[in-house]
TORMAR-63475 format. One record per residue (C-alpha): z, y, x. Coordinates in Angstrom, 3 decimals, always signed. Each point is the difference from the previous one (the first is absolute). Example, Ala and Ser with C-alpha at 12.3 -4.5 7.8 and 13.67 -1.06 7.14 Angstrom:
2
{koldren {+7.800; -4.500; +12.300}},
{koldren {-0.660; +3.440; +1.370}},
This chain:
423
{koldren {+0.048; -0.055; +0.173}},
{koldren {-0.676; +3.579; +1.016}},
{koldren {+3.154; +1.867; +1.543}},
{koldren {-0.192; +2.734; -3.508}},
{koldren {+0.295; -3.076; -1.695}},
{koldren {+2.682; -1.304; +1.167}},
{koldren {+1.781; +2.819; -0.064}},
{koldren {-0.675; +0.357; -3.492}},
{koldren {+0.993; -3.726; -0.666}},
{koldren {+3.380; +0.386; +2.338}},
{koldren {+1.187; +3.513; -2.650}},
{koldren {-0.814; -2.031; -2.881}},
{koldren {+2.193; -2.885; +0.871}},
{koldren {+2.690; +2.187; +0.046}},
{koldren {-0.381; +1.768; -3.214}},
{koldren {-0.563; -4.039; -1.848}},
{koldren {+2.889; -0.622; +1.846}},
{koldren {+2.158; +2.612; -2.078}},
{koldren {-1.921; -1.125; -2.652}},
{koldren {+1.141; -3.706; +0.148}},
{koldren {+3.496; +1.160; +0.579}},
{koldren {+0.292; +1.739; -2.923}},
{koldren {-1.492; -3.679; -1.979}},
{koldren {+2.440; -1.624; +1.787}},
{koldren {+2.668; +1.948; -1.446}},
{koldren {-1.461; -0.181; -3.695}},
{koldren {-1.025; -3.864; -0.161}},
{koldren {+1.157; -1.956; +2.991}},
{koldren {-3.123; -0.456; +1.553}},
{koldren {+0.546; +0.134; +3.392}},
{koldren {-1.966; +2.799; +2.051}},
{koldren {+0.065; -2.770; +3.136}},
{koldren {-2.477; -2.169; -2.283}},
{koldren {-2.306; +2.583; -0.900}},
{koldren {-0.222; +1.433; +3.389}},
{koldren {-0.787; -3.875; +1.088}},
{koldren {-2.669; -0.109; -2.320}},
{koldren {-1.643; +3.124; +1.091}},
{koldren {-0.073; -1.686; +3.355}},
{koldren {-1.417; -2.763; -0.922}},
{koldren {-2.619; +1.572; -2.246}},
{koldren {-1.137; +2.327; +3.270}},
{koldren {+0.192; -3.480; +2.167}},
{koldren {-0.662; -3.288; -1.251}},
{koldren {-2.070; +1.048; -3.442}},
{koldren {-1.826; +3.596; +0.961}},
{koldren {-0.076; -1.181; +3.872}},
{koldren {+0.293; +4.038; +0.883}},
{koldren {+3.258; -0.945; +2.348}},
{koldren {+0.824; -2.782; +2.442}},
{koldren {+3.128; -0.749; +1.784}},
{koldren {-2.347; +0.639; +2.822}},
{koldren {-0.834; +3.715; -0.437}},
{koldren {+3.370; +0.634; +1.008}},
{koldren {+0.246; -2.328; +2.978}},
{koldren {+3.411; +0.068; +2.098}},
{koldren {+1.316; +2.889; -2.037}},
{koldren {+0.435; -2.058; -3.093}},
{koldren {+2.692; -2.368; +1.372}},
{koldren {+1.883; +3.056; +1.390}},
{koldren {-0.135; +1.493; -3.109}},
{koldren {+0.902; -2.518; -2.134}},
{koldren {+3.005; -0.487; +2.227}},
{koldren {+1.192; +3.744; +0.049}},
{koldren {-0.002; -0.285; -3.600}},
{koldren {+2.015; -2.967; -0.057}},
{koldren {+2.232; +1.439; +2.382}},
{koldren {+0.540; +3.244; -2.308}},
{koldren {+0.803; -1.770; -2.984}},
{koldren {+2.597; -1.975; +1.700}},
{koldren {+1.641; +2.741; +1.434}},
{koldren {-0.363; +2.197; -2.973}},
{koldren {+1.600; -3.156; -2.324}},
{koldren {+2.785; -0.274; +2.294}},
{koldren {+0.971; +3.453; -0.045}},
{koldren {+1.145; -0.269; -3.561}},
{koldren {+1.640; -3.757; +0.359}},
{koldren {+3.998; +0.360; -0.870}},
{koldren {+1.966; -1.776; +2.366}},
{koldren {+2.624; -1.620; -2.257}},
{koldren {-3.267; -0.980; -2.381}},
{koldren {-1.326; -1.872; +2.918}},
{koldren {+3.539; -1.450; +0.842}},
{koldren {-0.144; -1.221; -3.424}},
{koldren {-3.774; -1.057; -0.111}},
{koldren {-0.012; -1.909; +3.496}},
{koldren {+0.910; -3.281; -0.562}},
{koldren {-2.282; -0.043; -3.563}},
{koldren {-2.487; +1.473; +2.839}},
{koldren {+0.192; -2.627; +2.347}},
{koldren {+0.283; -2.950; -2.462}},
{koldren {-2.860; +1.222; -2.275}},
{koldren {-2.562; +0.978; +3.098}},
{koldren {+0.644; -3.582; +1.448}},
{koldren {+0.089; -1.862; -3.110}},
{koldren {-3.750; +1.773; -1.140}},
{koldren {-1.625; -0.429; +3.567}},
{koldren {+1.243; -3.287; +0.232}},
{koldren {-0.883; -1.242; -2.843}},
{koldren {-3.549; +1.637; -0.733}},
{koldren {-1.035; -1.258; +3.373}},
{koldren {+0.487; -3.196; -0.990}},
{koldren {-1.586; +0.144; -3.361}},
{koldren {-2.732; +2.063; +1.843}},
{koldren {-0.403; -2.209; +2.395}},
{koldren {-0.346; -3.497; -2.713}},
{koldren {-2.074; +1.947; -1.908}},
{koldren {-2.899; +0.899; +2.580}},
{koldren {+0.296; -3.506; +1.713}},
{koldren {-1.254; -1.352; -4.051}},
{koldren {-2.126; +3.015; -0.517}},
{koldren {-1.744; +0.649; +3.397}},
{koldren {+0.438; -3.385; +1.690}},
{koldren {+1.949; +1.550; +3.221}},
{koldren {+2.451; -1.872; +1.934}},
{koldren {+3.580; +0.878; -0.235}},
{koldren {+0.279; +2.290; +3.185}},
{koldren {-2.560; +2.311; -1.373}},
{koldren {+1.026; +0.327; -3.400}},
{koldren {+3.933; +0.528; +1.074}},
{koldren {-1.501; +2.762; +2.331}},
{koldren {-1.460; +0.967; -3.405}},
{koldren {+3.194; +0.059; -2.045}},
{koldren {+1.145; +1.683; +2.584}},
{koldren {-2.622; +3.087; +0.118}},
{koldren {+0.499; +0.187; -3.523}},
{koldren {+4.112; -0.715; -0.656}},
{koldren {+1.080; +4.063; +0.800}},
{koldren {-0.147; +2.679; -2.812}},
{koldren {-1.723; +3.231; +0.763}},
{koldren {+2.749; +3.053; +0.752}},
{koldren {-3.522; +2.400; -0.456}},
{koldren {-0.004; -1.186; -3.790}},
{koldren {+3.503; -0.591; -0.472}},
{koldren {+1.534; +3.297; +0.954}},
{koldren {-2.453; +2.292; -2.032}},
{koldren {+0.053; -2.333; -3.107}},
{koldren {+3.963; -0.209; -0.340}},
{koldren {+0.236; +3.544; +0.525}},
{koldren {-1.314; +0.373; -4.021}},
{koldren {+1.359; -2.570; -1.166}},
{koldren {+3.835; -0.313; -1.541}},
{koldren {+1.837; -2.511; +2.248}},
{koldren {+3.497; +0.459; +1.372}},
{koldren {+0.252; +1.487; +3.199}},
{koldren {+1.397; -3.329; +1.434}},
{koldren {-3.064; -1.877; -1.386}},
{koldren {-2.461; +2.381; +1.728}},
{koldren {+1.666; -0.209; +3.328}},
{koldren {+0.160; -3.825; -0.525}},
{koldren {-4.185; +0.350; -0.659}},
{koldren {-0.319; +2.046; +3.005}},
{koldren {+2.434; -1.900; +2.300}},
{koldren {-2.408; -3.179; -0.413}},
{koldren {-3.018; +1.471; +0.581}},
{koldren {+0.884; +1.676; +3.474}},
{koldren {+1.424; -3.890; +0.893}},
{koldren {-2.228; -2.064; -1.411}},
{koldren {-3.027; +1.725; +1.862}},
{koldren {+1.933; -1.087; +3.444}},
{koldren {+0.239; -3.326; -1.608}},
{koldren {-3.335; -0.225; -0.937}},
{koldren {-1.756; +1.276; +3.580}},
{koldren {+2.541; -1.942; +2.497}},
{koldren {-0.201; -3.188; -2.376}},
{koldren {-3.903; +0.229; -0.527}},
{koldren {-0.418; +0.882; +3.932}},
{koldren {+2.060; -2.899; +0.579}},
{koldren {-2.337; -2.400; -1.692}},
{koldren {-3.154; +1.817; +1.360}},
{koldren {+1.571; -0.826; +3.879}},
{koldren {+0.032; -3.339; -1.323}},
{koldren {-3.656; -0.057; +0.156}},
{koldren {-0.170; +0.649; +3.368}},
{koldren {+3.047; -1.762; +1.656}},
{koldren {-0.094; -3.333; -2.619}},
{koldren {+3.740; +0.300; -0.477}},
{koldren {+2.141; +2.399; -2.397}},
{koldren {+3.307; +0.980; +1.150}},
{koldren {+1.880; +1.030; -2.795}},
{koldren {+3.267; +0.979; +1.796}},
{koldren {-1.961; +1.838; +1.952}},
{koldren {-1.206; +1.487; -3.399}},
{koldren {+3.297; +0.506; -1.355}},
{koldren {+1.759; +1.627; +2.694}},
{koldren {-3.023; +2.371; +0.322}},
{koldren {+0.332; +1.233; -3.851}},
{koldren {+4.118; +0.470; +0.978}},
{koldren {-0.663; +2.084; +3.379}},
{koldren {-2.569; +1.735; -1.656}},
{koldren {+1.918; +1.216; -3.084}},
{koldren {+3.404; +0.603; +1.954}},
{koldren {-1.661; +2.013; +2.975}},
{koldren {-2.226; +1.858; -2.323}},
{koldren {+2.870; +1.262; -1.732}},
{koldren {+2.354; +0.571; +2.858}},
{koldren {-2.993; +2.315; +1.611}},
{koldren {-0.396; +1.827; -3.636}},
{koldren {+3.652; +0.662; -0.033}},
{koldren {+0.172; +1.152; +3.366}},
{koldren {-3.175; +2.197; -0.526}},
{koldren {+1.759; +1.791; -3.016}},
{koldren {+3.273; +0.870; +1.425}},
{koldren {-1.868; +1.551; +2.849}},
{koldren {-2.490; +1.619; -2.400}},
{koldren {+2.799; +1.560; -1.701}},
{koldren {+1.763; +1.086; +3.152}},
{koldren {-3.451; +2.122; +1.118}},
{koldren {-1.476; +0.826; -3.793}},
{koldren {+1.923; +3.982; +0.260}},
{koldren {-1.440; +0.669; +3.455}},
{koldren {-3.908; -1.759; -1.439}},
{koldren {+0.058; +2.390; -2.965}},
{koldren {+0.513; +3.402; +2.825}},
{koldren {-3.506; -1.453; +0.636}},
{koldren {-3.419; +1.521; -1.585}},
{koldren {-1.560; -1.957; -2.400}},
{koldren {+2.230; -2.752; +0.036}},
{koldren {-0.060; -1.685; -3.265}},
{koldren {-2.114; -2.633; +0.977}},
{koldren {+2.015; -1.319; +3.059}},
{koldren {+2.193; -1.992; -1.791}},
{koldren {-2.658; -2.325; -1.324}},
{koldren {-1.140; +0.286; +4.121}},
{koldren {+2.956; -1.346; +0.971}},
{koldren {-0.029; -2.822; -2.459}},
{koldren {-3.619; -0.816; +1.631}},
{koldren {+1.230; -0.263; +3.525}},
{koldren {+3.172; -1.998; -1.180}},
{koldren {-2.472; -1.979; -1.791}},
{koldren {-2.277; -0.830; +3.160}},
{koldren {+2.965; -0.465; +2.217}},
{koldren {+1.317; -3.007; -2.132}},
{koldren {-3.399; -1.258; -0.278}},
{koldren {-0.946; +0.072; +3.887}},
{koldren {+3.292; -2.297; +0.157}},
{koldren {-1.230; -2.489; -2.340}},
{koldren {+2.611; +0.936; -3.063}},
{koldren {-0.990; +1.171; -3.470}},
{koldren {-0.940; +4.140; +0.111}},
{koldren {+0.041; -0.487; -3.855}},
{koldren {+3.264; -0.555; -0.055}},
{koldren {+1.384; +2.202; +2.606}},
{koldren {-1.459; +2.746; -2.389}},
{koldren {+1.856; -1.180; -3.247}},
{koldren {+3.202; -0.061; +1.700}},
{koldren {-0.795; +3.209; +1.911}},
{koldren {-0.141; +1.354; -3.366}},
{koldren {+2.964; -1.637; -1.454}},
{koldren {+2.575; +1.133; +2.607}},
{koldren {-1.192; +3.645; +0.458}},
{koldren {-0.248; +0.201; -4.071}},
{koldren {+3.059; -0.886; +0.095}},
{koldren {+1.874; +1.167; +3.353}},
{koldren {+2.324; +2.242; -1.930}},
{koldren {+1.714; -3.767; -0.794}},
{koldren {-0.141; -0.657; +3.383}},
{koldren {+1.601; +3.432; +0.790}},
{koldren {+3.501; -0.982; -2.285}},
{koldren {+0.449; -3.105; +2.449}},
{koldren {+2.631; +1.113; +2.324}},
{koldren {-1.212; -2.366; +2.977}},
{koldren {-3.591; +1.211; -0.531}},
{koldren {+0.875; +3.794; +0.378}},
{koldren {-0.269; +0.066; +4.009}},
{koldren {-3.825; -0.967; -0.544}},
{koldren {-0.883; +2.669; -2.245}},
{koldren {+0.268; +3.655; +0.258}},
{koldren {+2.405; +2.005; -1.712}},
{koldren {-2.141; +0.322; -3.421}},
{koldren {-1.836; -3.277; -1.540}},
{koldren {-3.511; +1.481; +0.208}},
{koldren {-2.700; -1.710; -2.093}},
{koldren {-3.535; +1.365; -1.676}},
{koldren {+0.593; +2.946; -2.111}},
{koldren {-1.954; +0.265; -3.190}},
{koldren {-3.143; +1.826; +1.667}},
{koldren {-0.418; -2.592; +2.139}},
{koldren {+0.090; -2.926; -2.467}},
{koldren {-2.185; +2.092; -2.117}},
{koldren {-2.856; -0.076; +2.468}},
{koldren {+0.556; -3.408; +0.760}},
{koldren {-0.349; -1.046; -3.567}},
{koldren {-3.620; +2.166; +0.283}},
{koldren {-0.938; -2.418; +2.736}},
{koldren {+1.243; -2.633; -1.560}},
{koldren {-2.480; +0.749; -3.008}},
{koldren {-3.295; +0.687; +2.078}},
{koldren {+0.065; -2.563; +2.652}},
{koldren {+1.051; -2.551; -3.408}},
{koldren {-3.177; +1.435; -1.618}},
{koldren {-2.481; -0.908; +2.842}},
{koldren {+1.803; -3.492; +0.668}},
{koldren {-0.777; -1.574; -3.147}},
{koldren {-3.234; +1.346; +0.058}},
{koldren {-0.544; -1.636; +3.313}},
{koldren {+1.545; -3.206; -1.073}},
{koldren {-2.474; -0.128; -2.760}},
{koldren {-2.700; +0.450; +2.340}},
{koldren {+1.154; -2.746; +2.138}},
{koldren {-0.205; -2.566; -2.759}},
{koldren {-2.314; -2.476; -0.037}},
{koldren {-1.703; -2.453; -2.662}},
{koldren {-2.198; -1.799; +1.595}},
{koldren {-0.596; -2.975; -1.313}},
{koldren {+1.235; -0.268; -4.109}},
{koldren {+1.494; -3.751; +0.133}},
{koldren {+2.848; +1.408; +2.717}},
{koldren {+0.370; +2.806; -2.316}},
{koldren {+1.234; -2.809; -2.764}},
{koldren {+2.580; -2.000; +2.309}},
{koldren {+0.731; +3.857; +0.734}},
{koldren {+0.945; +0.349; -3.696}},
{koldren {+1.731; -3.610; +0.229}},
{koldren {+1.877; +0.793; +2.932}},
{koldren {+1.156; +3.716; -1.386}},
{koldren {+1.200; -1.311; -3.366}},
{koldren {+1.871; -3.324; +2.119}},
{koldren {+1.860; +2.986; +2.093}},
{koldren {+1.433; +1.870; -3.161}},
{koldren {+1.157; -3.677; -1.283}},
{koldren {+2.153; -0.517; +2.601}},
{koldren {+1.359; +3.369; +0.344}},
{koldren {+1.767; -0.742; -3.509}},
{koldren {+2.282; -2.541; +1.461}},
{koldren {+0.109; +1.969; +3.722}},
{koldren {+1.332; +2.824; -2.325}},
{koldren {+2.547; -2.393; -1.979}},
{koldren {+1.313; -1.546; +3.206}},
{koldren {-0.012; +2.782; +2.017}},
{koldren {+1.533; +2.820; -1.940}},
{koldren {+3.955; +0.592; -1.078}},
{koldren {+0.877; -0.497; -3.135}},
{koldren {+0.991; +3.439; -0.314}},
{koldren {-3.614; +1.302; +0.258}},
{koldren {-1.056; +1.053; -3.917}},
{koldren {-2.253; -1.917; -1.717}},
{koldren {-2.453; +2.624; -0.361}},
{koldren {+0.317; +0.293; +3.785}},
{koldren {-0.750; -3.405; +0.958}},
{koldren {-2.784; -0.101; -2.162}},
{koldren {-1.497; +2.950; +2.066}},
{koldren {+0.938; -2.137; +3.192}},
{koldren {-2.075; -2.816; -1.201}},
{koldren {-3.392; +1.899; -0.292}},
{koldren {+0.162; +1.625; +2.987}},
{koldren {-1.967; -1.781; +2.538}},
{koldren {-2.738; +1.810; +1.455}},
{koldren {-1.553; -0.624; +3.221}},
{koldren {-1.198; +3.023; +2.071}},
{koldren {-1.256; +0.944; +3.726}},
{koldren {+2.365; -2.761; +1.617}},
{koldren {-2.331; -2.636; -1.668}},
{koldren {-3.283; +1.999; +0.547}},
{koldren {+1.054; +0.008; +3.605}},
{koldren {+1.340; -3.186; +0.290}},
{koldren {-2.920; -1.943; -1.950}},
{koldren {-3.161; +1.697; +2.573}},
{koldren {+1.986; -1.775; +2.600}},
{koldren {-0.858; -3.649; -0.027}},
{koldren {-3.588; +1.243; +0.190}},
{koldren {-0.009; +1.996; +2.680}},
{koldren {+2.000; -3.132; +2.059}},
{koldren {-3.056; -1.988; -1.065}},
{koldren {+2.392; -2.388; -2.497}},
{koldren {-1.878; -2.161; -2.138}},
{koldren {-0.654; +1.006; -3.182}},
{koldren {+1.361; +3.208; +1.143}},
{koldren {-2.588; +2.039; -2.203}},
{koldren {+1.176; -2.234; -3.635}},
{koldren {+3.383; +0.879; +0.773}},
{koldren {-0.408; +3.586; +0.597}},
{koldren {-2.187; +0.505; -3.309}},
{koldren {+2.418; -1.356; -1.936}},
{koldren {+2.545; +1.136; +1.477}},
{koldren {-1.921; +3.956; -1.264}},
{koldren {-0.704; -1.794; -3.792}},
{koldren {+4.209; -0.200; +0.214}},
{koldren {+1.202; +3.290; +1.546}},
{koldren {-2.259; +1.771; -2.667}},
{koldren {+0.997; -2.424; -3.111}},
{koldren {+3.547; +0.017; +1.363}},
{koldren {+0.044; +4.181; -0.521}},
{koldren {-1.831; -0.428; -2.966}},
{koldren {+2.542; -2.598; -1.937}},
{koldren {+3.429; +2.199; +1.197}},
{koldren {-1.803; +2.840; -1.455}},
{koldren {-1.202; -1.634; -3.470}},
{koldren {+3.497; -2.048; -0.599}},
{koldren {+2.468; +3.089; +0.598}},
{koldren {-1.880; +2.049; -2.162}},
{koldren {-0.114; -3.244; -2.554}},
{koldren {+3.913; -0.350; +0.753}},
{koldren {+0.778; +3.915; -0.306}},
{koldren {-2.538; -0.103; -3.591}},
{koldren {-0.106; -3.011; -1.356}},
{koldren {+2.212; -3.332; -1.574}},
{koldren {-0.684; -1.856; +3.794}},
{koldren {+2.960; +1.674; +0.796}},
{koldren {+1.639; -2.509; -2.579}},
{koldren {-1.416; -2.948; +1.721}},
{koldren {+1.212; +0.964; +3.150}},
{koldren {+3.473; +0.915; -1.858}},
{koldren {+0.067; -3.810; -0.685}},
{koldren {+0.010; -1.236; +3.279}},
{koldren {+2.149; +2.237; +1.831}},
{koldren {+1.870; +0.050; -3.273}},
{koldren {+3.270; -0.500; +2.154}},
{koldren {-0.098; +2.889; +2.057}},
{koldren {+1.429; +3.358; -0.727}},
{koldren {+3.797; -1.323; +0.627}},
{koldren {+2.097; +2.411; +2.120}},
{koldren {+0.317; +3.327; +1.383}},
{koldren {-3.811; +0.422; +0.318}},
{koldren {-0.459; -0.559; -3.343}},
{koldren {+1.515; +3.114; -0.934}},
{koldren {-1.416; +2.559; +1.741}},
{koldren {-2.582; +2.592; -1.297}},
{koldren {-3.077; -0.763; +0.457}},
{koldren {-1.491; +3.302; +2.161}},
{koldren {-3.501; +0.429; +0.896}},
{koldren {-0.995; +1.262; +3.647}},
{koldren {-0.737; +3.630; +0.010}},
């Protein structure tokens, strides 16, 4: 496309994204779904744009978008809510990931005829949930803050599981053996060390923030610091995404740490966090990045073989069926019935699955192209199904069906809290 046409499209997309946000608030049809559909129309349908047009900038852009989305969401977390949600988060994450991986592996074995090592790899690739979809979607849905925190933390942690386990299966092709203990150790090391890096960086940035604000045009220095943190943590082989989440959560709750006597020696005299102007600016950045991110995801999705699309439909349906017992087993019984129902339909796939699906083909693993095509179908269809089910649960009698499944939920302190939408 001509340069002027490109600029016109960029401007039009921003206006369209604002319109989609308004549609979301009134109809619960997620803007991320509509943006993804625009990308599909521009890419696979009309062939006006391809991922190759972006070159290396495409992967950098998607990474930057996820970093900022995770950091900004981390800022809004409440440590008291995190403490109350961490048990349900870990149990839901583990149960959903491994049930999904095993169920998808079995289905892919019978539908595609792959060996179990390749199908388990496929199950790991689609085993996580997407924070880039979960965060904006839950902000416009009426749920307990604790339930939203569970969904957000699950999406961040499950990405680590998906990446480490999927790459472990890929390496097993090259080495001929699968090192399970090494895989488990890497998961724990990634989560713990990346988390510690995020905590230490938050304390450091809180101490520096007052001086940084004295610099001219300093409002973007905090996102820049998050990029530095992400890069350093990733270079050392750990999860920069987890570090970004923890950095945001600690910085957003720095006053809590300042209230602890033993922590005061490590913190400045006054607890400093982001002010309203900096938070508003970050929100605008997230809006712009999210707009182009989901258009890019749509452009990247390929539907090259109709039978594989049908298989993608079957596997997506299976993933959402598995999500129901995973939510039933993983969530605390104090979670309200309606929240448990919404958690049970939140299984969208995103960037992690798209990136991981390309790796088997790059590593010349047999049937890598088939696996990639099915994964792309699952990513798109899972976003569609999450969007449709969230709409139906809020607006139709489908809520009663899920309420029957989760009728034993809603007993305990969390059940008495008011439903508060995130602003």
